[in-house]
C-alpha positions in Angstrom: 0.5 0.3 -0.1 1.2 3.6 -0.8 2.1 5.7 2.2 -0.3 9.1 2.3 0.9 12.5 1.2 3.6 11.6 -1.5 2.3 13.2 -4.6 -0.9 13.6 -6.1 -3.3 17.5 -7.4 -4.2 17.7 -4.2 -0.9 17.3 -2.2 1.1 19.8 -4.3 -1.8 22.2 -3.9 -1.2 23.0 -0.1 0.2 26.0 1.0 3.7 25.6 1.8 4.8 27.1 5.9 7.7 27.2 7.6 5.3 27.7 10.8 8.5 29.6 12.5 5.8 31.8 14.0 7.3 34.5 12.3 4.8 37.4 13.3 4.6 41.3 12.0 4.9 43.9 15.4 1.4 45.2 16.1 1.6 48.5 15.0 0.0 51.5 17.6 -1.6 54.8 16.1 -0.4 57.6 15.0 -1.9 61.4 14.7 -5.0 60.8 11.8 -6.0 57.1 12.5 -7.7 55.3 15.0 -9.0 52.0 16.1 -12.7 50.8 15.3 -14.5 47.3 15.5 -15.9 46.0 12.3 -19.7 45.6 12.8 -21.0 44.3 9.6 -20.0 43.7 6.0 -21.0 45.7 3.5 -20.1 44.1 0.0 -17.7 45.1 -2.2 -14.6 46.1 0.2 -16.7 48.5 2.6 -17.3 47.9 6.2 -19.5 49.1 8.9 -17.2 50.7 12.1 -17.2 51.2 15.3 -14.7 53.8 16.4 -13.6 54.1 19.5 -14.4 57.8 20.1 -17.9 57.0 19.2 -18.4 57.8 15.9 -19.4 55.2 13.2 -17.7 55.6 10.4 -18.2 53.3 6.9 -14.3 52.4 5.7 -12.9 51.2 2.8 -10.4 47.5 2.7 -7.4 48.3 0.4 -6.8 46.0 -2.3 -4.0 44.6 -1.3 -5.6 43.7 2.2 -9.1 42.8 0.2 -6.9 39.7 -1.6 -4.6 38.6 1.0 -6.1 39.5 4.8 -9.5 38.3 6.4 -11.1 40.6 8.1 -14.5 39.5 10.1 -17.4 40.6 12.5 -15.9 42.0 15.6 -11.9 42.5 14.5 -10.6 45.2 15.3 -8.7 47.4 13.1 -5.8 50.4 12.5 -8.4 52.9 10.1 -6.5 56.2 9.1 -9.6 58.8 8.7 -9.8 60.5 5.5 -11.8 64.7 5.0 -14.6 63.4 2.6 -15.2 65.4 -0.5 -18.2 65.2 -2.7 
């Protein structure tokens, strides 16, 4: 009987990991940034946020984060505050 995990399409699809525990350093807020909690996923890369300064805001997930990082309801995120011009 052949050993498991030696080959085949499904085995080769897996992500290569080193499990070294490399994690990014925690980024603290600076001027023009604020912490917020994700309330709802609105679709099209937009989220409803409740900021820690008690203001409800709508946020936009940038393209690189949209593809690589999973953001769920209840997550704490660091947002950049910008002026809106209609």
